[in-house]
C-alpha positions as CSV (number, residue, x, y, z in Angstrom):
1,M,0.0,0.0,0.0
2,A,1.2,3.5,-0.8
3,D,2.3,5.8,2.1
4,Y,-0.5,8.3,2.0
5,S,-1.0,11.2,4.4
6,K,-4.7,10.4,4.5
7,K,-5.4,6.8,5.5
8,V,-8.8,5.2,6.0
9,S,-9.0,4.2,9.7
10,K,-9.6,0.6,10.8
11,K,-12.9,1.8,12.3
12,A,-14.1,3.3,9.0
13,L,-13.1,0.1,7.1
14,A,-14.9,-2.1,9.6
15,K,-18.0,0.1,9.4
16,S,-17.9,0.2,5.6
17,F,-17.8,-3.6,5.5
18,R,-20.6,-4.0,8.0
19,N,-22.8,-1.6,6.1
20,W,-22.3,-3.6,2.9
21,Y,-22.8,-7.0,4.7
22,Y,-26.1,-5.9,6.3
23,G,-27.3,-3.3,3.8
24,H,-26.3,-4.3,0.3
25,L,-29.9,-4.8,-0.6
26,T,-31.0,-1.5,1.0
27,C,-33.9,0.1,-0.9
28,F,-33.5,-2.5,-3.6
29,S,-35.5,-1.9,-6.8
30,Q,-35.4,-2.7,-10.5
31,E,-34.2,0.8,-11.1
32,H,-31.4,1.0,-8.6
33,M,-30.8,-2.5,-7.3
34,Q,-27.7,-2.3,-5.0
35,T,-26.9,1.3,-5.6
36,F,-28.0,2.6,-2.2
37,G,-26.4,-0.4,-0.4
38,Y,-23.1,0.6,-2.1
39,L,-23.6,4.2,-1.3
40,V,-24.2,3.6,2.4
41,S,-21.1,1.3,2.5
42,M,-18.9,4.1,1.1
43,L,-20.4,6.8,3.5
44,P,-18.0,6.1,6.4
45,I,-15.0,6.0,4.0
46,V,-15.9,9.4,2.6
47,E,-16.6,10.9,6.0
48,D,-13.2,9.6,7.2
49,L,-11.2,11.0,4.2
50,Y,-12.8,14.4,3.7
51,E,-13.4,17.0,6.4
52,K,-15.5,19.4,4.4
53,K,-19.2,18.6,3.8
54,D,-19.0,19.8,0.2
55,D,-16.1,17.5,-0.5
56,Q,-18.0,14.6,1.0
57,V,-21.1,15.3,-1.1
58,E,-19.0,15.5,-4.2
59,A,-17.2,12.2,-3.5
60,L,-20.5,10.4,-2.8
61,K,-21.9,11.4,-6.1
62,T,-19.5,8.9,-7.7
63,Y,-21.4,6.1,-6.0
64,S,-24.9,7.1,-7.1
65,A,-24.5,5.3,-10.4
66,F,-26.3,2.0,-11.0
67,F,-24.7,-1.1,-9.4
68,N,-25.6,-4.7,-9.1
69,T,-23.5,-7.8,-8.6
70,E,-23.4,-11.0,-6.6
71,P,-23.1,-9.6,-3.0
72,Q,-20.7,-12.1,-1.5
73,I,-18.0,-12.1,-4.2
74,G,-18.9,-8.5,-5.0
75,S,-17.6,-7.4,-1.7
76,M,-14.2,-7.2,-3.4
77,I,-15.5,-4.4,-5.7
78,V,-16.4,-2.3,-2.7
79,G,-13.0,-2.9,-1.2
80,V,-11.3,-1.9,-4.4
81,T,-13.1,1.4,-4.6
82,V,-12.3,2.1,-1.0
83,G,-8.6,1.9,-2.0
84,L,-9.2,4.1,-5.0
85,E,-11.1,6.7,-3.0
86,E,-8.3,6.8,-0.5
87,A,-5.8,7.4,-3.4
88,R,-8.1,10.1,-4.8
89,A,-8.3,11.9,-1.4
90,N,-4.4,12.0,-1.5
91,G,-4.3,13.7,-4.8
92,E,-3.9,10.8,-7.2
93,A,-5.3,11.4,-10.7
94,I,-8.3,9.2,-10.2
95,D,-11.7,10.6,-11.2
96,D,-15.3,9.5,-11.2
97,E,-15.0,8.0,-14.6
98,T,-12.1,5.8,-13.5
99,I,-13.9,4.5,-10.4
100,N,-17.2,3.9,-12.1
101,G,-15.4,2.3,-15.1
102,I,-13.8,-0.2,-12.7
103,R,-17.1,-0.8,-10.9
104,A,-19.0,-1.4,-14.1
105,G,-16.3,-3.6,-15.6
106,L,-16.0,-5.8,-12.6
107,M,-19.6,-6.2,-11.4
108,G,-20.6,-8.4,-14.4
109,P,-17.7,-10.9,-14.3
110,L,-17.7,-11.2,-10.5
111,A,-21.5,-11.7,-10.6
112,G,-21.0,-14.6,-12.9
113,I,-18.4,-16.2,-10.7
114,G,-20.4,-15.5,-7.5
115,D,-23.6,-16.9,-8.9
116,S,-21.8,-20.1,-10.0
117,L,-19.8,-20.6,-6.8
118,I,-22.2,-19.3,-4.2
119,V,-25.8,-19.6,-5.5
120,G,-25.1,-22.6,-7.8
121,T,-22.7,-24.6,-5.7
122,L,-22.2,-23.6,-2.1
123,I,-25.8,-23.0,-1.1
124,P,-27.2,-26.2,-2.7
125,I,-24.5,-28.2,-0.9
126,L,-25.4,-26.6,2.4
127,L,-29.1,-27.1,1.8
128,G,-28.5,-30.7,0.9
129,I,-26.7,-31.4,4.1
130,A,-29.3,-29.5,6.1
131,L,-32.2,-31.5,4.5
132,G,-30.4,-34.7,5.4
133,L,-30.0,-33.5,9.0
134,S,-33.7,-32.5,9.1
135,Q,-35.0,-36.0,8.6
136,G,-37.5,-37.0,11.2
137,G,-38.3,-33.4,12.0
138,S,-35.0,-32.6,13.6
139,V,-34.2,-28.9,14.1
140,L,-30.5,-29.7,13.6
141,G,-30.8,-29.2,9.9
142,P,-32.1,-25.6,9.9
143,I,-29.7,-24.7,12.8
144,F,-26.8,-26.1,10.8
145,Y,-27.7,-24.1,7.7
146,I,-28.3,-20.8,9.5
147,V,-25.0,-21.0,11.5
148,V,-22.7,-22.4,8.8
149,W,-24.1,-20.1,6.0
150,N,-23.8,-17.0,8.1
151,L,-20.3,-17.8,9.2
152,L,-19.1,-18.6,5.7
153,A,-20.8,-15.5,4.3
154,F,-19.5,-13.1,6.9
155,F,-15.9,-14.2,6.9
156,G,-15.8,-14.9,3.1
157,M,-17.2,-11.4,2.4
158,R,-14.8,-9.9,4.9
159,F,-11.9,-11.5,3.3
160,A,-13.0,-10.4,-0.2
161,F,-13.6,-6.8,1.0
162,Y,-10.2,-6.4,2.6
163,R,-8.4,-8.1,-0.2
164,G,-10.1,-5.7,-2.6
165,Y,-9.0,-2.8,-0.5
166,D,-5.4,-4.0,-0.8
167,L,-5.7,-4.5,-4.5
168,G,-7.3,-1.1,-4.9
169,G,-4.3,0.6,-3.3
170,A,-1.8,-1.5,-5.3
171,A,-3.6,-0.8,-8.6
172,V,-3.3,3.0,-8.3
173,E,0.0,3.1,-10.1
174,A,-1.4,1.1,-13.0
175,L,-4.5,3.2,-13.2
176,V,-2.7,6.6,-13.4
177,G,0.3,5.4,-15.3
178,P,0.9,5.4,-19.1
179,N,-1.1,2.3,-19.6
180,A,-4.1,3.5,-17.6
181,T,-6.4,4.1,-20.5
182,A,-5.7,0.7,-22.0
183,L,-6.2,-1.0,-18.7
184,R,-9.5,0.7,-18.0
185,D,-10.7,0.1,-21.6
186,S,-9.8,-3.6,-21.2
187,I,-11.8,-4.0,-18.0
188,V,-14.8,-2.2,-19.4
189,M,-14.6,-4.4,-22.6
190,I,-14.6,-7.6,-20.5
191,G,-17.7,-6.3,-18.7
192,T,-19.4,-5.4,-21.9
193,M,-18.7,-8.9,-23.3
194,V,-20.2,-10.5,-20.3
195,I,-23.3,-8.3,-20.5
196,G,-23.6,-9.2,-24.2
197,A,-23.4,-12.9,-23.5
198,V,-26.0,-12.6,-20.7
199,A,-28.4,-10.7,-23.1
200,A,-27.9,-13.3,-25.8
201,T,-28.6,-16.2,-23.4
202,W,-31.5,-14.8,-21.3
203,V,-33.3,-12.4,-23.6
204,S,-35.6,-14.5,-25.7
205,I,-37.8,-12.6,-28.3
206,T,-39.2,-14.1,-31.4
207,T,-41.8,-13.1,-34.0
208,A,-44.7,-15.2,-35.3
209,L,-45.1,-13.1,-38.4
210,E,-45.6,-15.2,-41.6
211,L,-44.1,-14.0,-44.9
212,P,-46.3,-13.8,-48.0
213,G,-44.2,-16.2,-50.0
214,G,-44.2,-18.9,-47.3
215,G,-42.2,-19.4,-44.1
216,T,-41.8,-17.0,-41.2
217,L,-39.9,-13.9,-40.6
218,Q,-38.2,-15.6,-37.6
219,G,-36.9,-18.3,-39.7
220,T,-35.4,-15.8,-42.2
221,L,-33.8,-13.8,-39.4
222,D,-32.3,-16.9,-37.8
223,G,-30.8,-17.8,-41.1
224,V,-29.2,-14.3,-41.6
225,F,-28.6,-13.0,-38.0
226,P,-29.5,-15.3,-35.1
227,K,-30.7,-13.5,-32.0
228,L,-31.2,-10.3,-34.0
229,L,-34.5,-9.3,-32.2
230,P,-33.0,-9.7,-28.7
231,L,-30.1,-7.6,-29.8
232,I,-32.4,-4.9,-31.2
233,F,-34.4,-4.8,-28.0
234,T,-31.3,-4.8,-25.8
235,V,-29.8,-1.9,-27.7
236,F,-33.2,-0.1,-27.7
237,C,-33.3,-0.4,-23.9
238,W,-29.8,0.9,-23.5
239,W,-30.6,3.8,-25.8
240,L,-33.6,4.8,-23.8
241,M,-31.8,4.6,-20.4
242,A,-28.3,5.8,-21.4
243,K,-29.1,8.4,-24.0
244,K,-32.6,9.6,-23.3
245,K,-32.2,9.2,-19.5
246,I,-35.5,7.3,-19.2
247,S,-35.8,5.4,-15.9
248,P,-35.9,1.5,-16.0
249,I,-39.5,1.5,-14.8
250,I,-40.7,3.7,-17.7
251,T,-38.6,1.6,-20.0
252,M,-40.3,-1.6,-18.8
253,L,-43.7,0.1,-19.4
254,I,-42.6,1.0,-22.9
255,L,-41.7,-2.6,-23.6
256,L,-45.1,-3.7,-22.2
257,V,-46.8,-1.4,-24.7
258,I,-44.7,-2.7,-27.5
259,A,-45.5,-6.3,-26.5
260,F,-49.2,-5.6,-26.3
261,V,-49.3,-3.8,-29.7
262,G,-47.1,-6.4,-31.3
263,A,-49.3,-9.3,-30.1
264,A,-52.4,-7.4,-31.2
265,V,-51.2,-7.0,-34.8
266,G,-49.8,-10.6,-34.9
267,F,-46.1,-9.7,-34.9
268,F,-45.5,-11.5,-31.6
269,G,-46.9,-14.9,-30.9
270,A,-47.8,-16.6,-27.6
271,A,-44.3,-18.0,-27.2
272,T,-42.5,-14.8,-27.9
273,I,-41.0,-14.5,-24.4
274,A,-39.5,-17.8,-23.3
275,A,-38.9,-18.3,-19.6
276,P,-35.5,-19.7,-18.7
277,T,-35.4,-23.2,-17.5
278,A,-33.2,-24.7,-14.9
């Protein structure tokens, strides 16, 4: 870690982690998801590093951007940005774009890792053991799950948070050095690729429109550009929210109107939206 004049205190670090551990789903909604949980976890850090209220408010604006990831593994991202905020408070050339670029670039890949390891592997294993211990109505099963899961979650998230803090401080030189732009662009590119893969996998939109000469429009599109309709709708949603500054809730209402009109005129069929299967 760099020898900065301003250092985050151990008390502020502990409070920041506790705020994330208990409050990462604070005020959760489709529009903001974990944004406010992230914001409240950074509050003690900002208060510790900046004395003036105006500086605190300006620093906290960085963390008002949308954020969502797998909360256990995602603790590392919070720790990383704590290290970056500490560096910024000491005069390093780290701006809002740098911090939010790192956040956006990491939240997708770490969510994929966390969902696979935690949600898809660890939790089913613990539940399987708990169910076995619950045979005959024993309370040992639920007690086992509650105790073991909370211990693993707490200490695992704590390790990820503090490891991220160490990485955040060590990464400052790379982020402000000559290769900073390439590094940030690479991280954002990886995140974009992950989001693109998720959209292609989970967004399922098809058309039931039949062509005059026989066949369907969907068959023609699949032969030319598979997944074209999901791509169009994904880009359309991005354009509405990123360029036109339309909220996610209004965007969903717009999609609902499009779906209703499309079904009424026969463009969309009954199986247009396919629910994912396990």
